[in-house]
C-alpha positions in Angstrom: 0.0 0.0 0.0 1.4 3.4 -0.9 1.8 5.6 2.1 0.5 8.6 0.1 -2.9 7.0 0.2 -3.1 7.2 4.0 -3.0 11.0 4.4 -5.8 11.2 1.8 -7.9 8.7 3.8 -7.2 10.7 6.9 -8.5 13.8 5.2 -11.7 12.0 4.2 -12.5 10.7 7.7 -11.8 14.1 9.1 -14.2 15.7 6.7 -16.8 13.0 7.8 -16.1 13.9 11.4 -16.6 17.6 10.7 -20.0 16.9 9.0 -21.1 14.8 12.0 -19.6 17.3 14.5 -17.2 14.7 16.0 -13.9 15.6 17.7 -12.5 12.1 17.5 -13.3 8.8 15.9 -12.0 5.4 17.1 -11.4 2.5 14.7 -10.8 -0.9 16.4 -9.3 -4.0 14.6 -12.5 -6.0 14.9 -15.6 -6.7 12.9 -19.3 -7.2 14.0 -18.2 -10.6 15.4 -15.2 -9.3 17.4 -12.9 -11.4 15.3 -9.1 -11.4 15.6 -9.0 -11.8 11.8 -12.0 -10.0 10.2 -13.3 -10.5 6.7 -11.9 -7.8 4.3 -15.1 -5.8 4.5 -14.3 -4.9 8.1 -10.6 -4.3 7.8 -11.2 -0.6 8.4 -8.3 0.0 10.8 -5.9 -1.5 8.3 -7.4 0.6 5.5 -7.4 3.9 7.4 -3.9 3.6 8.9 -1.9 1.3 6.7 -0.9 -0.8 9.8 -1.5 -4.5 8.9 -1.0 -6.2 12.3 -3.9 -8.2 13.8 -4.2 -6.2 17.0 -4.4 -2.4 17.5 -6.7 0.5 17.6 -6.6 3.7 15.5 -7.8 7.0 16.8 -8.3 10.1 14.6 -8.5 13.5 16.2 -8.9 16.9 14.3 -5.2 17.4 14.0 -3.6 14.3 15.4 -3.9 10.5 14.8 -2.4 7.5 16.5 -2.4 3.7 16.6 -2.1 1.8 19.9 -0.7 -1.7 19.6 1.2 -4.2 21.8 4.8 -5.3 21.9 4.4 -8.0 19.2 4.0 -5.3 16.6 6.2 -2.4 17.7 8.8 -2.9 15.0 6.2 -3.7 12.3 4.0 -0.7 13.2 6.9 1.7 13.4 7.8 0.8 9.8 4.2 0.7 8.4 3.1 4.0 10.1 6.1 6.0 8.8 4.9 9.2 7.0 1.2 8.3 7.2 0.2 11.0 9.7 -0.4 8.3 12.4 1.8 8.2 15.4 2.7 4.9 17.0 1.7 4.5 20.7 3.5 1.5 22.3 1.1 -0.1 24.8 2.5 -1.1 28.1 5.5 1.2 27.8 5.9 3.7 30.8 6.0 6.8 28.5 2.9 5.8 26.5 -0.3 7.6 27.4 -3.4 5.5 28.0 -5.6 5.6 24.9 -8.7 6.7 26.8 -6.8 9.5 28.7 -5.4 10.7 25.3 -8.9 10.7 23.8 -10.3 12.7 26.8 -7.5 15.2 26.5 -8.1 15.7 22.8 -11.9 15.9 23.0 -12.1 18.3 26.0 -15.3 18.9 28.0 -18.3 19.2 25.8 -16.6 17.2 23.0 -18.0 14.3 21.1 -16.3 11.0 20.3 -17.6 8.6 17.6 -17.5 4.8 17.3 -19.3 2.3 15.1 -21.2 0.2 17.8 -21.5 -2.6 15.3 -17.7 -3.3 15.5 -17.0 -2.4 19.1 -17.1 -4.9 21.9 -19.9 -4.1 24.3 -17.7 -4.3 27.4 -15.2 -1.9 25.8 -17.9 0.6 24.7 -19.5 0.6 28.1 -16.1 1.2 29.9 -15.3 4.0 27.4 -18.8 5.6 27.9 -18.4 5.6 31.7 -15.1 7.4 31.5 -16.2 9.9 28.9 -19.5 10.7 30.7 -17.5 11.5 33.8 -15.6 14.2 31.8 -18.7 15.6 30.1 -17.8 14.1 26.8 -20.5 12.5 24.6 -20.1 9.1 22.9 -21.9 8.7 19.5 -22.1 5.0 18.7 -24.1 4.7 15.5 -21.8 6.0 12.8 -19.9 4.1 10.1 -17.7 6.5 8.2 -16.3 3.7 6.0 -19.8 3.1 4.4 -19.2 6.5 2.6 -15.4 7.2 2.5 -14.2 3.7 1.6 -15.2 3.8 -2.1 -14.1 0.3 -3.2 -14.9 -1.4 0.1 -15.2 -5.2 -0.3 -18.7 -6.7 0.2 -19.5 -9.1 3.1 -18.5 -12.5 1.6 -21.2 -14.7 0.1 -19.2 -17.9 -0.1 -21.0 -21.2 0.2 -20.7 -23.0 3.5 -20.5 -26.7 4.3 -21.2 -28.9 7.4 -18.9 -31.3 9.2 -20.2 -34.9 9.4 -20.5 -36.4 12.9 -17.6 -38.6 11.9 -15.3 -35.5 11.9 -17.0 -33.3 14.5 -17.6 -36.2 16.9 -20.9 -34.8 18.1 -24.2 -33.8 16.3 -25.6 -30.3 16.4 -28.6 -31.5 18.3 -26.4 -32.8 21.1 -24.4 -29.6 21.3 -27.7 -27.5 21.5 -28.9 -29.8 24.3 -25.7 -29.2 26.2 -25.8 -25.5 25.7 -29.4 -25.4 27.0 -28.3 -27.4 30.1 -25.6 -24.7 30.8 -28.2 -21.9 30.3 -30.4 -23.5 33.0 -27.4 -23.3 35.4 -27.4 -19.5 35.1 -31.2 -19.2 34.9 -31.1 -17.9 31.3 -33.7 -18.5 28.6 -31.4 -18.0 25.6 -27.9 -17.4 24.3 -26.8 -15.0 21.6 -23.8 -16.4 19.8 -21.8 -13.7 18.0 -18.2 -14.9 17.4 -17.7 -16.8 14.1 -15.8 -19.7 15.5 -18.5 -20.3 18.2 -21.2 -20.2 15.6 -19.2 -22.6 13.4 -18.6 -25.0 16.3 -22.3 -25.0 17.5 -23.7 -25.6 14.1 -20.9 -27.9 12.8 -20.5 -25.3 10.1 -17.4 -24.3 8.1 -16.8 -21.7 5.4 -14.1 -19.6 3.9 -15.2 -16.0 4.5 -11.9 -15.2 6.4 -8.3 -15.8 5.4 -6.9 -18.8 7.3 -10.0 -19.4 9.5 -12.6 -21.8 8.1 -15.6 -19.8 9.3 -18.6 -18.1 7.8 -20.3 -14.8 8.6 -23.3 -15.7 10.8 -24.9 -15.3 14.2 -26.7 -17.8 16.3 -29.4 -17.9 19.0 -30.0 -21.0 21.2 -32.9 -21.5 23.5 -35.2 -24.3 24.7 -37.9 -22.8 22.5 -36.0 -22.6 19.3 -32.5 -22.4 17.8 -31.9 -19.9 15.0 -29.0 -19.5 12.6 -28.8 -16.0 11.1 -27.0 -16.3 7.8 -27.3 -15.1 4.2 -29.5 -17.9 2.7 -27.4 -17.6 -0.5 -24.5 -19.2 1.4 -26.4 -22.4 2.0 -26.7 -25.2 -0.5 -30.0 -27.0 -0.7 -28.4 -30.0 1.1 -27.1 -27.9 4.0 -30.5 -26.1 4.4 -32.2 -29.5 4.4 -29.8 -30.9 7.0 -30.6 -27.9 9.4 -34.3 -28.2 8.8 -34.1 -31.9 9.8 -32.3 -30.9 13.0 -35.1 -28.4 13.8 -32.9 -25.3 13.3 -34.6 -22.2 11.9 -32.7 -20.3 9.2 -33.2 -16.6 8.8 -31.4 -13.8 7.1 -28.0 -12.5 8.5 -29.3 -9.0 9.4 -32.5 -10.3 11.0 -30.6 -10.8 14.2 -31.3 -7.2 15.3 -35.0 -7.4 14.7 -35.1 -10.9 16.4 -33.3 -9.7 19.5 -35.4 -6.6 19.7 -38.5 -8.8 19.7 -37.4 -11.1 22.5 -40.3 -11.7 25.0 -40.6 -9.4 28.0 -38.8 -10.7 31.1 -36.7 -13.1 29.1 -33.2 -13.7 30.6 -30.6 -13.4 27.8 -27.1 -14.9 28.2 -24.3 -12.8 26.6 -20.5 -12.4 27.0 -19.7 -8.6 27.2 -16.4 -8.8 25.3 -17.9 -11.2 22.7 -21.0 -9.2 21.6 -21.0 -5.9 19.6 -22.4 -2.8 21.3 -25.1 -2.3 18.8 -26.5 -5.8 19.4 -26.3 -5.4 23.1 -28.3 -2.1 22.9 -30.9 -4.0 20.8 -31.9 -6.2 23.7 -35.2 -4.9 25.1 -34.9 -3.1 28.5 -37.6 -5.5 29.9 -35.2 -8.4 29.4 -32.7 -9.4 32.1 -29.1 -9.8 30.9 -26.7 -12.5 32.3 -23.1 -11.5 31.3 -20.9 -14.6 31.8 -18.0 -16.3 29.9 -19.5 -18.0 26.9 -20.5 -21.6 27.7 -19.8 -22.4 24.0 -16.2 -21.3 24.2 -15.5 -23.7 27.1 -17.2 -26.6 25.4 -15.4 -25.9 22.1 -12.0 -25.9 23.9 -12.5 -29.4 25.3 -12.0 -31.6 22.3 -13.8 -34.9 22.1 -12.0 -38.2 21.2 -13.0 -37.8 17.5 -11.5 -34.3 17.4 -8.3 -35.4 19.1 -8.0 -38.3 16.7 -8.3 -35.8 13.9 -5.6 -33.6 15.4 -3.3 -36.5 15.6 -3.9 -37.4 12.0 -3.3 -33.8 10.9 0.0 -33.9 12.8 1.2 -36.9 10.8 0.4 -35.2 7.5 2.0 -32.0 8.7 5.0 -33.8 9.9 5.5 -35.5 6.5 5.2 -32.1 4.8 7.7 -30.6 7.2 10.3 -33.4 6.6 10.1 -32.8 2.9 10.3 -29.0 3.4 13.3 -29.1 5.8 15.2 -31.5 3.5 14.7 -29.0 0.7 15.8 -26.1 2.9 19.0 -27.9 3.9 20.1 -28.1 0.2 18.6 -24.8 -1.0 20.2 -22.4 1.5 23.9 -23.2 0.5 22.8 -23.0 -3.2 21.5 -19.4 -2.5 17.9 -20.4 -3.5 16.1 -19.3 -0.3 14.4 -16.1 0.6 11.8 -15.6 3.4 9.1 -15.5 0.8 10.2 -18.8 -0.9 10.1 -20.4 2.6 6.4 -19.5 2.8 5.7 -20.7 -0.8 7.5 -24.1 -0.3 5.8 -24.8 3.0 2.4 -24.3 1.3 3.4 -26.4 -1.6 4.5 -29.4 0.6 1.4 -29.1 2.8 -1.0 -28.9 -0.1 0.3 -32.3 -1.3 -1.3 -33.8 1.9 -4.7 -35.4 2.1 -7.6 -33.2 3.4 -5.4 -30.0 3.3 -7.6 -26.9 3.1 -5.1 -24.0 3.5 -2.6 -22.4 5.8 -3.8 -21.8 9.4 -2.2 -18.3 9.5 0.3 -16.3 7.4 3.6 -18.0 7.7 6.2 -16.2 9.8 9.7 -16.8 8.2 12.2 -14.5 9.9 15.8 -14.7 9.0 18.5 -12.8 11.1 17.0 -9.5 12.5 13.5 -10.3 11.0 13.3 -13.3 13.3 13.2 -10.8 16.2 9.9 -9.3 14.8 7.4 -11.5 16.7 4.6 -11.4 14.1 6.8 -10.7 11.1 5.4 -11.4 7.7 7.7 -11.2 4.7 6.8 -8.9 1.8 8.7 -8.1 -1.4 10.1 -5.0 0.3 11.4 -6.8 3.5 12.1 -10.3 2.3 15.7 -11.3 3.1 17.9 -13.8 1.3 18.6 -16.6 3.7 22.5 -16.8 3.9 24.4 -19.9 5.1 24.9 -18.4 8.6 22.9 -17.8 11.7 19.4 -18.8 12.6 16.1 -18.9 10.7 12.8 -18.8 12.6 9.7 -20.4 10.9 6.3 -20.3 12.5 3.6 -21.9 10.3 0.5 -24.1 10.3 -2.0 -25.9 8.2 -5.8 -26.3 8.1 -6.8 -29.9 7.4 -10.4 -31.1 7.4 -9.6 -33.2 10.5 -7.4 -30.8 12.4 -5.4 -27.5 12.7 -1.6 -27.3 13.1 0.7 -24.6 14.4 4.4 -25.2 14.8 7.6 -23.1 15.2 11.1 -24.3 14.6 14.3 -22.2 14.7 16.9 -23.9 12.5 20.6 -23.5 12.0 21.4 -22.4 8.5 25.1 -21.8 9.0 27.7 -20.7 11.6 26.3 -19.8 15.0 27.6 -17.5 17.7 28.1 -18.7 21.3 25.2 -16.4 22.4 22.8 -17.9 19.8 23.5 -21.4 21.1 23.1 -20.4 24.7 19.8 -18.5 24.0 18.5 -21.4 22.0 19.2 -23.9 24.7 17.5 -21.7 27.4 14.4 -21.5 25.2 14.5 -25.3 24.8 14.8 -25.7 28.6 11.6 -23.6 29.0 9.8 -25.6 26.3 10.7 -28.9 28.0 9.8 -27.6 31.5 6.3 -26.8 30.3 5.9 -30.0 28.2 6.8 -32.1 31.3 4.6 -30.2 33.8 2.5 -32.3 36.2 -0.2 -30.2 37.9 -3.3 -30.6 40.1 -6.9 -30.3 38.7 -8.0 -26.7 38.9 -4.6 -25.3 37.7 -4.7 -22.2 35.4 -2.4 -21.5 32.6 -1.0 -18.4 34.4 0.3 -20.7 37.2 2.3 -22.7 34.7 3.7 -19.9 32.6 6.8 -19.4 34.8 8.0 -22.9 33.9 8.6 -21.7 30.3 10.4 -18.5 31.4 12.5 -19.6 34.5 15.7 -20.5 32.6 15.5 -17.3 30.6 14.8 -15.1 33.7 17.8 -16.7 35.5 19.9 -15.3 32.6 18.1 -11.9 32.6 16.2 -12.7 29.4 12.5 -12.8 28.7 9.9 -12.5 26.0 6.8 -10.3 25.9 4.2 -12.7 24.3 2.0 -15.4 25.8 3.5 -18.9 26.1 0.4 -20.7 24.9 -3.0 -20.2 23.2 -5.8 -22.6 22.6 -6.2 -24.2 19.1 -9.5 -24.8 17.3 -10.3 -28.2 15.7 -10.3 -27.3 12.0 -11.1 -23.8 13.2 -9.3 -20.7 14.4 -5.7 -21.3 15.2 -6.1 -18.9 18.1 -9.0 -19.7 20.4 -9.8 -19.4 24.1 -10.8 -19.5 26.7 -7.6 -21.1 28.1 -4.2 -19.6 27.7 -0.7 -20.0 29.2 0.6 -16.5 29.9 1.7 -14.2 32.7 -1.6 -12.3 32.8 -4.3 -13.9 35.0 -7.0 -15.9 33.2 -9.6 -17.7 35.4 -10.0 -20.6 33.0 -8.7 -23.9 34.3 -6.8 -26.3 32.1 -9.0 -29.4 31.5 -8.5 -32.7 29.8 -9.0 -32.4 26.0 -7.8 -28.8 25.7 -5.2 -28.3 23.0 -2.8 -25.5 23.7 0.5 -24.3 22.2 3.8 -24.4 24.0 6.0 -21.6 22.5 8.6 -19.8 24.6 11.1 -17.6 22.8 13.7 -15.0 23.0 14.2 -12.0 20.6 17.3 -9.8 20.2 16.3 -6.8 18.2 18.0 -6.5 14.8 20.0 -9.8 15.4 17.8 -12.9 15.6 14.7 -14.5 17.1 14.3 -18.0 18.6 11.0 -19.8 19.3 10.2 -23.5 19.7 6.6 -24.4 19.5 4.7 -27.7 19.8 1.0 -28.3 20.5 0.1 -30.0 23.8 -3.0 -31.7 25.1 -4.1 -31.7 28.7 -4.7 -35.2 29.9 -5.3 -37.0 33.2 -2.0 -38.2 34.7 -2.9 -39.8 38.1 -5.7 -39.9 40.6 -4.6 -39.9 44.2 -6.8 -40.6 47.3 -5.3 -37.8 49.4 -4.5 -35.0 46.9 -7.0 -35.5 44.1 -6.5 -35.7 40.4 -3.3 -34.6 38.6 -2.9 -33.7 34.9 0.0 -33.5 32.5 0.5 -32.7 28.8 0.8 -35.0 25.8 2.9 -33.4 23.0 1.2 -34.1 19.7 3.3 -32.1 17.1 5.6 -34.3 15.0 8.7 -32.6 13.7 12.4 -32.7 14.8 13.8 -30.0 17.0 17.1 -28.8 15.7 19.9 -30.2 17.9 22.8 -28.4 16.3 22.5 -25.2 18.4 22.1 -27.1 21.7 24.7 -26.5 24.5 24.4 -30.0 26.0 26.0 -29.2 29.3 23.2 -26.6 30.0 20.6 -29.4 29.8 19.8 -31.8 32.7 19.7 -35.6 32.3 15.8 -35.4 32.4 15.7 -32.7 29.7 18.0 -34.8 27.5 15.8 -37.8 28.1 12.7 -35.8 27.1 14.2 -34.6 23.9 15.5 -38.1 22.9 12.1 -39.7 23.7 10.3 -36.9 21.7 12.5 -37.6 18.7 12.0 -41.4 19.0 8.3 -40.7 18.9 8.6 -38.4 15.9 10.6 -41.0 13.9 8.3 -43.9 14.9 5.1 -42.1 13.9 6.3 -40.6 10.6 8.7 -43.3 9.2 6.0 -45.4 7.4 4.8 -42.4 5.4 8.3 -41.5 4.0 10.5 -42.8 1.2 13.9 -44.2 1.8 15.8 -40.9 1.5 13.3 -39.0 3.7 13.5 -41.8 6.3 17.3 -41.7 6.4 17.2 -37.9 6.8 14.7 -38.1 9.6 16.7 -40.8 11.3 19.7 -38.4 11.4 17.6 -35.5 12.7 16.1 -37.6 15.5 19.3 -39.2 16.6 19.7 -39.2 20.4 22.0 -36.6 21.8 
């Protein structure tokens, strides 16, 4: 995108603000469904600012503009916002003003701030309104400037959807609805409004391709004892899908009918919502005579606990992914010394090898291939302007994943491409120690991810090193690669880890302008042992199948148990992949999984 476009867009939104008598306008990253990755129709923050990261908020004032984003995107945002008229505000840094305080200062008493309530999380909008009200500033929530100023704005997608058979989903829709209704009874609610696209997809065993990388479709849902409604553009349904839903007693109505439906809910109904997972416009549509129960979504918790069929699908997907990765890393080993590798060819080759696998649908996110200094940019994505030639020296970080019809993968490996410094080797070994510490954790029932996070960081902290991202996120089953409600990170999250949850294990360390190191596998919480006196204990099963590079390891920094874990992991990788490989590939994998 040409930076010259951004100042023109800024002028257009400021003209809109003047017409509507607004002092500021706030543009979040999300869509009407509070998605991390929205369909292109709702990529307004990206369009207005030029910043392409998945998290961040743009604020436009009369003569200033800024983008607030977190540490994952500091380097990327600084680069993309240069000469646009937008200033970068680094969240969490001591000298960065709080976004709401900045807005209050710019608006002044009697000022007016605008948002589009359709793409603003209800909990965020309410918190913002409270703070603005206290300062005598009005919040206008019903304006969408992009409907007029974004001339070639993409339409909401109309792609066809498909349903997952029970043999893949492991549970029919009718059973899921019965379970949701049972959960609603526990909180005395009559119905649940489902807004997020992955929650709709899971509830209705529905998949689509309206969003890059995430196999979801634009739709809302409502579940109650009385009726279950799927709000979706009927054009998206084949006759067969429509028939299937009718047979299951699900009512299909137009996508935009959700507002009229919610506005017409019976008096004294109790509606279950999740404040940060419903847009403000929809929340305001709920009749005042209804009672609202705002709790963490019961669907999200159910979705995170995978059934045996889903776990089997994950394991199948890991084998296919592992085979593709063996082929890829064999290619890489020969191609780097030959001078044939750039960060962009890494992405292309990974896609090529994965696409040869059965049931492959697409990548699960944009591949991160960061060589040298680019490896230190946590959510780096190579473009023709930034793509480096991979030289036969140093480290290459590759974070990638695939969507298969039976599971989703997400894996990071940092590989030696040439001569390494002593510091690189030590950093790599410390990251590996953290990865192993988490992989081998044994913990009592009721443990939260925030209580385990230190295990992944301890070896780094002892060497005055750290990383500023979470250690683990939930993974969807042929769904979003990032899903909640569980996580493993320093910030408190009340969700307890439960058997069947699939989470990533990805500590790292990043030295700006030098290199980045991250090692990531997917882990499943499982029951370890029941004791009479101390209750049930859990541990993790590692399911990712790909060698971890042993070249950078400083063996004397590893304990006997850590070496044992690594050797056992490699034994498992070889055992599970060998039958799917030809002789040359098998010999290569045998070398890569050799005990240290």
